[in-house]
PyMOL Python script that loads the backbone (N, CA, C, O; Angstrom):
from pymol import cmd

cmd.read_pdbstr("""\
ATOM      1  N   UNK A   1     -77.054  94.377  33.330  1.00  0.00           N
ATOM      2  CA  UNK A   1     -76.938  92.941  33.181  1.00  0.00           C
ATOM      3  C   UNK A   1     -78.233  92.259  33.621  1.00  0.00           C
ATOM      4  O   UNK A   1     -78.782  91.414  32.913  1.00  0.00           O
ATOM      5  N   UNK A   2     -78.705  92.647  34.809  1.00  0.00           N
ATOM      6  CA  UNK A   2     -79.921  92.029  35.332  1.00  0.00           C
ATOM      7  C   UNK A   2     -81.069  92.173  34.347  1.00  0.00           C
ATOM      8  O   UNK A   2     -81.746  91.197  34.023  1.00  0.00           O
ATOM      9  N   UNK A   3     -81.283  93.388  33.874  1.00  0.00           N
ATOM     10  CA  UNK A   3     -82.395  93.637  32.960  1.00  0.00           C
ATOM     11  C   UNK A   3     -82.241  92.842  31.667  1.00  0.00           C
ATOM     12  O   UNK A   3     -83.212  92.276  31.167  1.00  0.00           O
ATOM     13  N   UNK A   4     -81.038  92.798  31.132  1.00  0.00           N
ATOM     14  CA  UNK A   4     -80.800  92.071  29.884  1.00  0.00           C
ATOM     15  C   UNK A   4     -81.066  90.581  30.066  1.00  0.00           C
ATOM     16  O   UNK A   4     -81.674  89.948  29.203  1.00  0.00           O
ATOM     17  N   UNK A   5     -80.618  90.023  31.175  1.00  0.00           N
ATOM     18  CA  UNK A   5     -80.849  88.605  31.438  1.00  0.00           C
ATOM     19  C   UNK A   5     -82.343  88.343  31.606  1.00  0.00           C
ATOM     20  O   UNK A   5     -82.886  87.406  31.020  1.00  0.00           O
ATOM     21  N   UNK A   6     -82.998  89.170  32.404  1.00  0.00           N
ATOM     22  CA  UNK A   6     -84.424  88.982  32.659  1.00  0.00           C
ATOM     23  C   UNK A   6     -85.236  89.095  31.367  1.00  0.00           C
ATOM     24  O   UNK A   6     -86.111  88.270  31.106  1.00  0.00           O
ATOM     25  N   UNK A   7     -84.946  90.108  30.572  1.00  0.00           N
ATOM     26  CA  UNK A   7     -85.703  90.343  29.338  1.00  0.00           C
ATOM     27  C   UNK A   7     -85.425  89.291  28.272  1.00  0.00           C
ATOM     28  O   UNK A   7     -86.236  89.105  27.365  1.00  0.00           O
ATOM     29  N   UNK A   8     -84.302  88.607  28.366  1.00  0.00           N
ATOM     30  CA  UNK A   8     -83.922  87.635  27.343  1.00  0.00           C
ATOM     31  C   UNK A   8     -83.952  86.203  27.846  1.00  0.00           C
ATOM     32  O   UNK A   8     -83.422  85.310  27.184  1.00  0.00           O
ATOM     33  N   UNK A   9     -84.559  85.963  29.002  1.00  0.00           N
ATOM     34  CA  UNK A   9     -84.496  84.640  29.592  1.00  0.00           C
ATOM     35  C   UNK A   9     -85.046  83.542  28.698  1.00  0.00           C
ATOM     36  O   UNK A   9     -84.598  82.399  28.781  1.00  0.00           O
ATOM     37  N   UNK A  10     -86.008  83.868  27.846  1.00  0.00           N
ATOM     38  CA  UNK A  10     -86.555  82.851  26.943  1.00  0.00           C
ATOM     39  C   UNK A  10     -85.586  82.510  25.811  1.00  0.00           C
ATOM     40  O   UNK A  10     -85.782  81.518  25.109  1.00  0.00           O
ATOM     41  N   UNK A  11     -84.539  83.323  25.628  1.00  0.00           N
ATOM     42  CA  UNK A  11     -83.545  83.068  24.589  1.00  0.00           C
ATOM     43  C   UNK A  11     -82.301  82.370  25.122  1.00  0.00           C
ATOM     44  O   UNK A  11     -81.442  81.950  24.346  1.00  0.00           O
ATOM     45  N   UNK A  12     -82.200  82.245  26.439  1.00  0.00           N
ATOM     46  CA  UNK A  12     -81.015  81.658  27.063  1.00  0.00           C
ATOM     47  C   UNK A  12     -81.272  80.169  27.304  1.00  0.00           C
ATOM     48  O   UNK A  12     -82.295  79.777  27.865  1.00  0.00           O
ATOM     49  N   UNK A  13     -80.316  79.358  26.864  1.00  0.00           N
ATOM     50  CA  UNK A  13     -80.415  77.914  27.050  1.00  0.00           C
ATOM     51  C   UNK A  13     -79.105  77.396  27.635  1.00  0.00           C
ATOM     52  O   UNK A  13     -78.106  78.114  27.641  1.00  0.00           O
ATOM     53  N   UNK A  14     -79.099  76.167  28.122  1.00  0.00           N
ATOM     54  CA  UNK A  14     -77.833  75.618  28.623  1.00  0.00           C
ATOM     55  C   UNK A  14     -76.726  75.632  27.562  1.00  0.00           C
ATOM     56  O   UNK A  14     -75.543  75.751  27.879  1.00  0.00           O
ATOM     57  N   UNK A  15     -77.132  75.509  26.317  1.00  0.00           N
ATOM     58  CA  UNK A  15     -76.144  75.482  25.230  1.00  0.00           C
ATOM     59  C   UNK A  15     -75.535  76.853  24.939  1.00  0.00           C
ATOM     60  O   UNK A  15     -74.386  76.927  24.504  1.00  0.00           O
ATOM     61  N   UNK A  16     -76.278  77.941  25.168  1.00  0.00           N
ATOM     62  CA  UNK A  16     -75.772  79.262  24.781  1.00  0.00           C
ATOM     63  C   UNK A  16     -75.564  80.221  25.951  1.00  0.00           C
ATOM     64  O   UNK A  16     -75.243  81.391  25.741  1.00  0.00           O
ATOM     65  N   UNK A  17     -75.742  79.739  27.181  1.00  0.00           N
ATOM     66  CA  UNK A  17     -75.703  80.632  28.330  1.00  0.00           C
ATOM     67  C   UNK A  17     -74.368  81.380  28.436  1.00  0.00           C
ATOM     68  O   UNK A  17     -74.357  82.578  28.718  1.00  0.00           O
ATOM     69  N   UNK A  18     -73.269  80.702  28.218  1.00  0.00           N
ATOM     70  CA  UNK A  18     -71.951  81.345  28.314  1.00  0.00           C
ATOM     71  C   UNK A  18     -71.859  82.521  27.346  1.00  0.00           C
ATOM     72  O   UNK A  18     -71.519  83.636  27.742  1.00  0.00           O
ATOM     73  N   UNK A  19     -72.162  82.264  26.076  1.00  0.00           N
ATOM     74  CA  UNK A  19     -72.070  83.315  25.059  1.00  0.00           C
ATOM     75  C   UNK A  19     -73.055  84.454  25.332  1.00  0.00           C
ATOM     76  O   UNK A  19     -72.715  85.624  25.152  1.00  0.00           O
ATOM     77  N   UNK A  20     -74.265  84.119  25.763  1.00  0.00           N
ATOM     78  CA  UNK A  20     -75.261  85.153  26.047  1.00  0.00           C
ATOM     79  C   UNK A  20     -74.800  86.048  27.195  1.00  0.00           C
ATOM     80  O   UNK A  20     -74.871  87.273  27.095  1.00  0.00           O
ATOM     81  N   UNK A  21     -74.328  85.440  28.285  1.00  0.00           N
ATOM     82  CA  UNK A  21     -73.907  86.235  29.438  1.00  0.00           C
ATOM     83  C   UNK A  21     -72.705  87.110  29.108  1.00  0.00           C
ATOM     84  O   UNK A  21     -72.647  88.268  29.522  1.00  0.00           O
ATOM     85  N   UNK A  22     -71.751  86.566  28.371  1.00  0.00           N
ATOM     86  CA  UNK A  22     -70.591  87.366  27.973  1.00  0.00           C
ATOM     87  C   UNK A  22     -71.045  88.510  27.063  1.00  0.00           C
ATOM     88  O   UNK A  22     -70.539  89.627  27.175  1.00  0.00           O
ATOM     89  N   UNK A  23     -71.984  88.242  26.176  1.00  0.00           N
ATOM     90  CA  UNK A  23     -72.521  89.292  25.318  1.00  0.00           C
ATOM     91  C   UNK A  23     -73.209  90.390  26.110  1.00  0.00           C
ATOM     92  O   UNK A  23     -73.010  91.574  25.836  1.00  0.00           O
ATOM     93  N   UNK A  24     -74.021  90.004  27.094  1.00  0.00           N
ATOM     94  CA  UNK A  24     -74.684  90.997  27.939  1.00  0.00           C
ATOM     95  C   UNK A  24     -73.662  91.821  28.704  1.00  0.00           C
ATOM     96  O   UNK A  24     -73.810  93.036  28.836  1.00  0.00           O
ATOM     97  N   UNK A  25     -72.631  91.163  29.206  1.00  0.00           N
ATOM     98  CA  UNK A  25     -71.588  91.864  29.963  1.00  0.00           C
ATOM     99  C   UNK A  25     -70.873  92.878  29.085  1.00  0.00           C
ATOM    100  O   UNK A  25     -70.619  94.006  29.506  1.00  0.00           O
ATOM    101  N   UNK A  26     -70.553  92.473  27.875  1.00  0.00           N
ATOM    102  CA  UNK A  26     -69.873  93.373  26.938  1.00  0.00           C
ATOM    103  C   UNK A  26     -70.755  94.570  26.605  1.00  0.00           C
ATOM    104  O   UNK A  26     -70.289  95.708  26.577  1.00  0.00           O
ATOM    105  N   UNK A  27     -72.041  94.300  26.351  1.00  0.00           N
ATOM    106  CA  UNK A  27     -72.986  95.390  26.056  1.00  0.00           C
ATOM    107  C   UNK A  27     -73.123  96.350  27.234  1.00  0.00           C
ATOM    108  O   UNK A  27     -73.382  97.538  27.042  1.00  0.00           O
ATOM    109  N   UNK A  28     -72.951  95.844  28.440  1.00  0.00           N
ATOM    110  CA  UNK A  28     -73.057  96.675  29.642  1.00  0.00           C
ATOM    111  C   UNK A  28     -71.759  97.431  29.928  1.00  0.00           C
ATOM    112  O   UNK A  28     -71.683  98.202  30.885  1.00  0.00           O
ATOM    113  N   UNK A  29     -70.742  97.208  29.095  1.00  0.00           N
ATOM    114  CA  UNK A  29     -69.484  97.924  29.260  1.00  0.00           C
ATOM    115  C   UNK A  29     -68.469  97.230  30.143  1.00  0.00           C
ATOM    116  O   UNK A  29     -67.451  97.824  30.500  1.00  0.00           O
ATOM    117  N   UNK A  30     -68.731  95.974  30.504  1.00  0.00           N
ATOM    118  CA  UNK A  30     -67.783  95.236  31.323  1.00  0.00           C
ATOM    119  C   UNK A  30     -66.666  94.664  30.459  1.00  0.00           C
ATOM    120  O   UNK A  30     -66.851  94.434  29.264  1.00  0.00           O
ATOM    121  N   UNK A  31     -65.515  94.439  31.067  1.00  0.00           N
ATOM    122  CA  UNK A  31     -64.404  93.807  30.378  1.00  0.00           C
ATOM    123  C   UNK A  31     -64.732  92.325  30.219  1.00  0.00           C
ATOM    124  O   UNK A  31     -64.924  91.627  31.215  1.00  0.00           O
ATOM    125  N   UNK A  32     -64.799  91.842  28.995  1.00  0.00           N
ATOM    126  CA  UNK A  32     -65.213  90.463  28.723  1.00  0.00           C
ATOM    127  C   UNK A  32     -64.285  89.446  29.376  1.00  0.00           C
ATOM    128  O   UNK A  32     -64.757  88.454  29.931  1.00  0.00           O
ATOM    129  N   UNK A  33     -62.982  89.671  29.321  1.00  0.00           N
ATOM    130  CA  UNK A  33     -62.048  88.705  29.906  1.00  0.00           C
ATOM    131  C   UNK A  33     -62.186  88.639  31.421  1.00  0.00           C
ATOM    132  O   UNK A  33     -62.144  87.555  32.001  1.00  0.00           O
ATOM    133  N   UNK A  34     -62.350  89.783  32.060  1.00  0.00           N
ATOM    134  CA  UNK A  34     -62.535  89.815  33.508  1.00  0.00           C
ATOM    135  C   UNK A  34     -63.838  89.117  33.879  1.00  0.00           C
ATOM    136  O   UNK A  34     -63.890  88.353  34.842  1.00  0.00           O
ATOM    137  N   UNK A  35     -64.880  89.384  33.112  1.00  0.00           N
ATOM    138  CA  UNK A  35     -66.180  88.758  33.372  1.00  0.00           C
ATOM    139  C   UNK A  35     -66.094  87.243  33.210  1.00  0.00           C
ATOM    140  O   UNK A  35     -66.620  86.499  34.038  1.00  0.00           O
ATOM    141  N   UNK A  36     -65.433  86.785  32.150  1.00  0.00           N
ATOM    142  CA  UNK A  36     -65.279  85.339  31.935  1.00  0.00           C
ATOM    143  C   UNK A  36     -64.545  84.691  33.106  1.00  0.00           C
ATOM    144  O   UNK A  36     -64.901  83.595  33.539  1.00  0.00           O
ATOM    145  N   UNK A  37     -63.519  85.374  33.617  1.00  0.00           N
ATOM    146  CA  UNK A  37     -62.780  84.850  34.756  1.00  0.00           C
ATOM    147  C   UNK A  37     -63.663  84.721  35.981  1.00  0.00           C
ATOM    148  O   UNK A  37     -63.598  83.728  36.706  1.00  0.00           O
ATOM    149  N   UNK A  38     -64.483  85.723  36.207  1.00  0.00           N
ATOM    150  CA  UNK A  38     -65.411  85.688  37.340  1.00  0.00           C
ATOM    151  C   UNK A  38     -66.433  84.574  37.156  1.00  0.00           C
ATOM    152  O   UNK A  38     -66.730  83.834  38.094  1.00  0.00           O
ATOM    153  N   UNK A  39     -66.963  84.458  35.958  1.00  0.00           N
ATOM    154  CA  UNK A  39     -67.984  83.456  35.660  1.00  0.00           C
ATOM    155  C   UNK A  39     -67.456  82.039  35.856  1.00  0.00           C
ATOM    156  O   UNK A  39     -68.196  81.152  36.281  1.00  0.00           O
ATOM    157  N   UNK A  40     -66.179  81.827  35.548  1.00  0.00           N
ATOM    158  CA  UNK A  40     -65.580  80.493  35.649  1.00  0.00           C
ATOM    159  C   UNK A  40     -64.950  80.209  37.014  1.00  0.00           C
ATOM    160  O   UNK A  40     -64.459  79.105  37.249  1.00  0.00           O
ATOM    161  N   UNK A  41     -64.960  81.175  37.898  1.00  0.00           N
ATOM    162  CA  UNK A  41     -64.285  81.049  39.188  1.00  0.00           C
ATOM    163  C   UNK A  41     -64.971  80.039  40.107  1.00  0.00           C
ATOM    164  O   UNK A  41     -66.199  80.023  40.202  1.00  0.00           O
ATOM    165  N   UNK A  42     -64.188  79.200  40.780  1.00  0.00           N
ATOM    166  CA  UNK A  42     -64.781  78.306  41.782  1.00  0.00           C
ATOM    167  C   UNK A  42     -65.478  79.077  42.914  1.00  0.00           C
ATOM    168  O   UNK A  42     -66.456  78.591  43.481  1.00  0.00           O
ATOM    169  N   UNK A  43     -64.981  80.269  43.239  1.00  0.00           N
ATOM    170  CA  UNK A  43     -65.629  81.084  44.266  1.00  0.00           C
ATOM    171  C   UNK A  43     -67.032  81.508  43.834  1.00  0.00           C
ATOM    172  O   UNK A  43     -67.949  81.571  44.652  1.00  0.00           O
ATOM    173  N   UNK A  44     -67.189  81.797  42.550  1.00  0.00           N
ATOM    174  CA  UNK A  44     -68.502  82.159  42.022  1.00  0.00           C
ATOM    175  C   UNK A  44     -69.447  80.974  42.139  1.00  0.00           C
ATOM    176  O   UNK A  44     -70.602  81.135  42.534  1.00  0.00           O
ATOM    177  N   UNK A  45     -68.964  79.786  41.799  1.00  0.00           N
ATOM    178  CA  UNK A  45     -69.784  78.576  41.908  1.00  0.00           C
ATOM    179  C   UNK A  45     -70.203  78.337  43.352  1.00  0.00           C
ATOM    180  O   UNK A  45     -71.347  77.965  43.616  1.00  0.00           O
ATOM    181  N   UNK A  46     -69.284  78.549  44.286  1.00  0.00           N
ATOM    182  CA  UNK A  46     -69.604  78.380  45.707  1.00  0.00           C
ATOM    183  C   UNK A  46     -70.684  79.367  46.141  1.00  0.00           C
ATOM    184  O   UNK A  46     -71.588  79.006  46.895  1.00  0.00           O
ATOM    185  N   UNK A  47     -70.596  80.617  45.665  1.00  0.00           N
ATOM    186  CA  UNK A  47     -71.590  81.630  46.031  1.00  0.00           C
ATOM    187  C   UNK A  47     -72.962  81.268  45.469  1.00  0.00           C
ATOM    188  O   UNK A  47     -73.974  81.425  46.151  1.00  0.00           O
ATOM    189  N   UNK A  48     -72.998  80.789  44.243  1.00  0.00           N
ATOM    190  CA  UNK A  48     -74.266  80.378  43.628  1.00  0.00           C
ATOM    191  C   UNK A  48     -74.846  79.187  44.376  1.00  0.00           C
ATOM    192  O   UNK A  48     -76.042  79.148  44.666  1.00  0.00           O
ATOM    193  N   UNK A  49     -73.991  78.213  44.687  1.00  0.00           N
ATOM    194  CA  UNK A  49     -74.461  77.035  45.428  1.00  0.00           C
ATOM    195  C   UNK A  49     -75.015  77.417  46.797  1.00  0.00           C
ATOM    196  O   UNK A  49     -76.035  76.877  47.224  1.00  0.00           O
ATOM    197  N   UNK A  50     -74.350  78.345  47.486  1.00  0.00           N
ATOM    198  CA  UNK A  50     -74.807  78.784  48.804  1.00  0.00           C
ATOM    199  C   UNK A  50     -76.156  79.497  48.697  1.00  0.00           C
ATOM    200  O   UNK A  50     -77.041  79.289  49.527  1.00  0.00           O
ATOM    201  N   UNK A  51     -76.307  80.327  47.685  1.00  0.00           N
ATOM    202  CA  UNK A  51     -77.573  81.037  47.488  1.00  0.00           C
ATOM    203  C   UNK A  51     -78.695  80.050  47.179  1.00  0.00           C
ATOM    204  O   UNK A  51     -79.805  80.177  47.694  1.00  0.00           O
ATOM    205  N   UNK A  52     -78.396  79.078  46.345  1.00  0.00           N
ATOM    206  CA  UNK A  52     -79.388  78.056  46.006  1.00  0.00           C
ATOM    207  C   UNK A  52     -79.789  77.260  47.244  1.00  0.00           C
ATOM    208  O   UNK A  52     -80.974  77.018  47.473  1.00  0.00           O
ATOM    209  N   UNK A  53     -78.806  76.856  48.037  1.00  0.00           N
ATOM    210  CA  UNK A  53     -79.087  76.091  49.257  1.00  0.00           C
ATOM    211  C   UNK A  53     -79.957  76.899  50.223  1.00  0.00           C
ATOM    212  O   UNK A  53     -80.855  76.351  50.861  1.00  0.00           O
ATOM    213  N   UNK A  54     -79.689  78.192  50.326  1.00  0.00           N
ATOM    214  CA  UNK A  54     -80.500  79.040  51.194  1.00  0.00           C
ATOM    215  C   UNK A  54     -81.947  79.085  50.706  1.00  0.00           C
ATOM    216  O   UNK A  54     -82.882  79.005  51.502  1.00  0.00           O
ATOM    217  N   UNK A  55     -82.121  79.213  49.395  1.00  0.00           N
ATOM    218  CA  UNK A  55     -83.469  79.215  48.832  1.00  0.00           C
ATOM    219  C   UNK A  55     -84.199  77.911  49.099  1.00  0.00           C
ATOM    220  O   UNK A  55     -85.381  77.918  49.446  1.00  0.00           O
ATOM    221  N   UNK A  56     -83.503  76.791  48.940  1.00  0.00           N
ATOM    222  CA  UNK A  56     -84.104  75.486  49.223  1.00  0.00           C
ATOM    223  C   UNK A  56     -84.489  75.398  50.699  1.00  0.00           C
ATOM    224  O   UNK A  56     -85.580  74.934  51.029  1.00  0.00           O
ATOM    225  N   UNK A  57     -83.600  75.840  51.586  1.00  0.00           N
ATOM    226  CA  UNK A  57     -83.865  75.788  53.024  1.00  0.00           C
ATOM    227  C   UNK A  57     -85.082  76.632  53.405  1.00  0.00           C
ATOM    228  O   UNK A  57     -85.805  76.293  54.342  1.00  0.00           O
ATOM    229  N   UNK A  58     -85.306  77.725  52.686  1.00  0.00           N
ATOM    230  CA  UNK A  58     -86.445  78.604  52.956  1.00  0.00           C
ATOM    231  C   UNK A  58     -87.726  78.146  52.266  1.00  0.00           C
ATOM    232  O   UNK A  58     -88.794  78.723  52.471  1.00  0.00           O
ATOM    233  N   UNK A  59     -87.606  77.101  51.445  1.00  0.00           N
ATOM    234  CA  UNK A  59     -88.786  76.597  50.739  1.00  0.00           C
ATOM    235  C   UNK A  59     -89.142  77.403  49.510  1.00  0.00           C
ATOM    236  O   UNK A  59     -90.270  77.320  49.024  1.00  0.00           O
ATOM    237  N   UNK A  60     -88.210  78.176  49.000  1.00  0.00           N
ATOM    238  CA  UNK A  60     -88.465  78.976  47.802  1.00  0.00           C
ATOM    239  C   UNK A  60     -88.359  78.072  46.583  1.00  0.00           C
ATOM    240  O   UNK A  60     -87.340  77.419  46.360  1.00  0.00           O
ATOM    241  N   UNK A  61     -89.427  78.048  45.805  1.00  0.00           N
ATOM    242  CA  UNK A  61     -89.462  77.174  44.635  1.00  0.00           C
ATOM    243  C   UNK A  61     -89.553  77.929  43.321  1.00  0.00           C
ATOM    244  O   UNK A  61     -89.484  77.327  42.250  1.00  0.00           O
ATOM    245  N   UNK A  62     -89.707  79.247  43.396  1.00  0.00           N
ATOM    246  CA  UNK A  62     -89.765  80.028  42.162  1.00  0.00           C
ATOM    247  C   UNK A  62     -89.332  81.461  42.447  1.00  0.00           C
ATOM    248  O   UNK A  62     -89.309  81.915  43.591  1.00  0.00           O
ATOM    249  N   UNK A  63     -88.996  82.146  41.380  1.00  0.00           N
ATOM    250  CA  UNK A  63     -88.615  83.544  41.503  1.00  0.00           C
ATOM    251  C   UNK A  63     -89.543  84.378  40.635  1.00  0.00           C
ATOM    252  O   UNK A  63     -90.042  83.899  39.617  1.00  0.00           O
ATOM    253  N   UNK A  64     -89.773  85.600  41.025  1.00  0.00           N
ATOM    254  CA  UNK A  64     -89.298  86.193  42.264  1.00  0.00           C
ATOM    255  C   UNK A  64     -90.147  85.744  43.446  1.00  0.00           C
ATOM    256  O   UNK A  64     -91.350  85.521  43.312  1.00  0.00           O
ATOM    257  N   UNK A  65     -89.518  85.616  44.585  1.00  0.00           N
ATOM    258  CA  UNK A  65     -90.190  85.408  45.866  1.00  0.00           C
ATOM    259  C   UNK A  65     -89.675  86.490  46.797  1.00  0.00           C
ATOM    260  O   UNK A  65     -88.467  86.648  46.971  1.00  0.00           O
ATOM    261  N   UNK A  66     -90.586  87.227  47.390  1.00  0.00           N
ATOM    262  CA  UNK A  66     -90.240  88.326  48.282  1.00  0.00           C
ATOM    263  C   UNK A  66     -90.927  88.060  49.619  1.00  0.00           C
ATOM    264  O   UNK A  66     -92.051  87.560  49.658  1.00  0.00           O
ATOM    265  N   UNK A  67     -90.252  88.393  50.700  1.00  0.00           N
ATOM    266  CA  UNK A  67     -90.849  88.277  52.030  1.00  0.00           C
ATOM    267  C   UNK A  67     -91.131  89.670  52.559  1.00  0.00           C
ATOM    268  O   UNK A  67     -90.250  90.528  52.590  1.00  0.00           O
ATOM    269  N   UNK A  68     -92.375  89.884  52.978  1.00  0.00           N
ATOM    270  CA  UNK A  68     -92.776  91.141  53.592  1.00  0.00           C
ATOM    271  C   UNK A  68     -93.157  90.821  55.033  1.00  0.00           C
ATOM    272  O   UNK A  68     -94.216  90.252  55.301  1.00  0.00           O
ATOM    273  N   UNK A  69     -92.282  91.195  55.947  1.00  0.00           N
ATOM    274  CA  UNK A  69     -92.489  90.926  57.366  1.00  0.00           C
ATOM    275  C   UNK A  69     -92.780  89.443  57.623  1.00  0.00           C
ATOM    276  O   UNK A  69     -93.668  89.097  58.402  1.00  0.00           O
ATOM    277  N   UNK A  70     -92.019  88.582  56.955  1.00  0.00           N
ATOM    278  CA  UNK A  70     -92.140  87.149  57.155  1.00  0.00           C
ATOM    279  C   UNK A  70     -93.169  86.452  56.293  1.00  0.00           C
ATOM    280  O   UNK A  70     -93.241  85.223  56.286  1.00  0.00           O
ATOM    281  N   UNK A  71     -93.966  87.217  55.565  1.00  0.00           N
ATOM    282  CA  UNK A  71     -94.998  86.627  54.690  1.00  0.00           C
ATOM    283  C   UNK A  71     -94.463  86.540  53.274  1.00  0.00           C
ATOM    284  O   UNK A  71     -94.077  87.560  52.702  1.00  0.00           O
ATOM    285  N   UNK A  72     -94.429  85.334  52.687  1.00  0.00           N
ATOM    286  CA  UNK A  72     -93.907  85.203  51.334  1.00  0.00           C
ATOM    287  C   UNK A  72     -94.899  85.697  50.289  1.00  0.00           C
ATOM    288  O   UNK A  72     -96.109  85.511  50.415  1.00  0.00           O
ATOM    289  N   UNK A  73     -94.367  86.317  49.277  1.00  0.00           N
ATOM    290  CA  UNK A  73     -95.145  86.701  48.105  1.00  0.00           C
ATOM    291  C   UNK A  73     -94.422  86.112  46.904  1.00  0.00           C
ATOM    292  O   UNK A  73     -93.317  86.537  46.565  1.00  0.00           O
ATOM    293  N   UNK A  74     -95.043  85.141  46.268  1.00  0.00           N
ATOM    294  CA  UNK A  74     -94.456  84.474  45.117  1.00  0.00           C
ATOM    295  C   UNK A  74     -94.994  85.122  43.859  1.00  0.00           C
ATOM    296  O   UNK A  74     -96.199  85.340  43.728  1.00  0.00           O
ATOM    297  N   UNK A  75     -94.103  85.427  42.940  1.00  0.00           N
ATOM    298  CA  UNK A  75     -94.485  86.087  41.702  1.00  0.00           C
ATOM    299  C   UNK A  75     -94.070  87.544  41.751  1.00  0.00           C
ATOM    300  O   UNK A  75     -93.392  87.972  42.685  1.00  0.00           O
ATOM    301  N   UNK A  76     -94.458  88.271  40.791  1.00  0.00           N
ATOM    302  CA  UNK A  76     -94.042  89.661  40.747  1.00  0.00           C
ATOM    303  C   UNK A  76     -95.184  90.639  40.644  1.00  0.00           C
ATOM    304  O   UNK A  76     -95.038  91.726  40.085  1.00  0.00           O
ATOM    305  N   UNK A  77     -96.334  90.248  41.190  1.00  0.00           N
ATOM    306  CA  UNK A  77     -97.505  91.103  41.065  1.00  0.00           C
ATOM    307  C   UNK A  77     -97.353  92.357  41.923  1.00  0.00           C
ATOM    308  O   UNK A  77     -97.371  92.287  43.151  1.00  0.00           O
ATOM    309  N   UNK A  78     -97.204  93.490  41.270  1.00  0.00           N
ATOM    310  CA  UNK A  78     -96.962  94.757  41.957  1.00  0.00           C
ATOM    311  C   UNK A  78     -98.154  95.158  42.822  1.00  0.00           C
ATOM    312  O   UNK A  78     -97.969  95.693  43.915  1.00  0.00           O
ATOM    313  N   UNK A  79     -99.354  94.909  42.356  1.00  0.00           N
ATOM    314  CA  UNK A  79    -100.549  95.269  43.116  1.00  0.00           C
ATOM    315  C   UNK A  79    -100.599  94.504  44.442  1.00  0.00           C
ATOM    316  O   UNK A  79    -100.878  95.087  45.489  1.00  0.00           O
ATOM    317  N   UNK A  80    -100.333  93.216  44.390  1.00  0.00           N
ATOM    318  CA  UNK A  80    -100.337  92.412  45.608  1.00  0.00           C
ATOM    319  C   UNK A  80     -99.215  92.844  46.539  1.00  0.00           C
ATOM    320  O   UNK A  80     -99.412  92.924  47.752  1.00  0.00           O
ATOM    321  N   UNK A  81     -98.057  93.119  45.992  1.00  0.00           N
ATOM    322  CA  UNK A  81     -96.934  93.604  46.793  1.00  0.00           C
ATOM    323  C   UNK A  81     -97.310  94.898  47.507  1.00  0.00           C
ATOM    324  O   UNK A  81     -97.033  95.066  48.694  1.00  0.00           O
ATOM    325  N   UNK A  82     -97.930  95.791  46.786  1.00  0.00           N
ATOM    326  CA  UNK A  82     -98.369  97.055  47.371  1.00  0.00           C
ATOM    327  C   UNK A  82     -99.376  96.825  48.496  1.00  0.00           C
ATOM    328  O   UNK A  82     -99.321  97.493  49.528  1.00  0.00           O
ATOM    329  N   UNK A  83    -100.291  95.884  48.296  1.00  0.00           N
ATOM    330  CA  UNK A  83    -101.274  95.573  49.333  1.00  0.00           C
ATOM    331  C   UNK A  83    -100.600  95.023  50.592  1.00  0.00           C
ATOM    332  O   UNK A  83    -100.958  95.406  51.705  1.00  0.00           O
ATOM    333  N   UNK A  84     -99.635  94.137  50.421  1.00  0.00           N
ATOM    334  CA  UNK A  84     -98.897  93.590  51.564  1.00  0.00           C
ATOM    335  C   UNK A  84     -98.208  94.711  52.340  1.00  0.00           C
ATOM    336  O   UNK A  84     -98.284  94.773  53.567  1.00  0.00           O
ATOM    337  N   UNK A  85     -97.548  95.576  51.617  1.00  0.00           N
ATOM    338  CA  UNK A  85     -96.810  96.671  52.264  1.00  0.00           C
ATOM    339  C   UNK A  85     -97.775  97.608  52.980  1.00  0.00           C
ATOM    340  O   UNK A  85     -97.539  97.992  54.126  1.00  0.00           O
ATOM    341  N   UNK A  86     -98.866  97.978  52.302  1.00  0.00           N
ATOM    342  CA  UNK A  86     -99.860  98.856  52.923  1.00  0.00           C
ATOM    343  C   UNK A  86    -100.427  98.228  54.192  1.00  0.00           C
ATOM    344  O   UNK A  86    -100.614  98.919  55.194  1.00  0.00           O
ATOM    345  N   UNK A  87    -100.700  96.928  54.159  1.00  0.00           N
ATOM    346  CA  UNK A  87    -101.219  96.228  55.331  1.00  0.00           C
ATOM    347  C   UNK A  87    -100.217  96.293  56.477  1.00  0.00           C
ATOM    348  O   UNK A  87    -100.587  96.574  57.617  1.00  0.00           O
ATOM    349  N   UNK A  88     -98.950  96.033  56.172  1.00  0.00           N
ATOM    350  CA  UNK A  88     -97.918  96.051  57.218  1.00  0.00           C
ATOM    351  C   UNK A  88     -97.745  97.455  57.787  1.00  0.00           C
ATOM    352  O   UNK A  88     -97.572  97.617  58.995  1.00  0.00           O
ATOM    353  N   UNK A  89     -97.789  98.471  56.927  1.00  0.00           N
ATOM    354  CA  UNK A  89     -97.655  99.848  57.410  1.00  0.00           C
ATOM    355  C   UNK A  89     -98.833 100.225  58.300  1.00  0.00           C
ATOM    356  O   UNK A  89     -98.651 100.870  59.333  1.00  0.00           O
ATOM    357  N   UNK A  90    -100.038  99.828  57.906  1.00  0.00           N
ATOM    358  CA  UNK A  90    -101.224 100.124  58.716  1.00  0.00           C
ATOM    359  C   UNK A  90    -101.161  99.394  60.055  1.00  0.00           C
ATOM    360  O   UNK A  90    -101.528  99.955  61.087  1.00  0.00           O
ATOM    361  N   UNK A  91    -100.698  98.149  60.039  1.00  0.00           N
ATOM    362  CA  UNK A  91    -100.586  97.375  61.280  1.00  0.00           C
ATOM    363  C   UNK A  91     -99.544  97.989  62.201  1.00  0.00           C
ATOM    364  O   UNK A  91     -99.735  98.007  63.417  1.00  0.00           O
ATOM    365  N   UNK A  92     -98.466  98.483  61.656  1.00  0.00           N
ATOM    366  CA  UNK A  92     -97.403  99.076  62.453  1.00  0.00           C
ATOM    367  C   UNK A  92     -97.838 100.401  63.084  1.00  0.00           C
ATOM    368  O   UNK A  92     -97.347 100.787  64.145  1.00  0.00           O
ATOM    369  N   UNK A  93     -98.759 101.084  62.420  1.00  0.00           N
ATOM    370  CA  UNK A  93     -99.227 102.385  62.895  1.00  0.00           C
ATOM    371  C   UNK A  93    -100.201 102.253  64.064  1.00  0.00           C
ATOM    372  O   UNK A  93    -100.462 103.227  64.770  1.00  0.00           O
ATOM    373  N   UNK A  94    -100.732 101.064  64.267  1.00  0.00           N
ATOM    374  CA  UNK A  94    -101.750 100.858  65.330  1.00  0.00           C
ATOM    375  C   UNK A  94    -101.123 100.821  66.690  1.00  0.00           C
ATOM    376  O   UNK A  94    -101.823 100.658  67.689  1.00  0.00           O
TER     377      UNK A  94
END
""", "prot")
cmd.dss("prot")
cmd.show_as("cartoon", "prot")
cmd.util.cbc("prot")
cmd.orient("prot")
């Protein structure tokens, strides 16, 4: 599901999001009716709202944002991520 959503994000709009997500779920082998129930659940909305509020509280304005030992890395640059991790590992070894 994650990969399908990520790879198709430019095709998903507010108008078609429901159909797209149900389609991805079906392609992933999920039961469409169960998925629709989860998607429409007030508990799901509460979980999304809580996650969003946490991101706002942390100052996260875009995804992906990753924290490496408290240092934010915005974007998905693998090389930079590797450098951050290598730096932290070297610092920990001292």
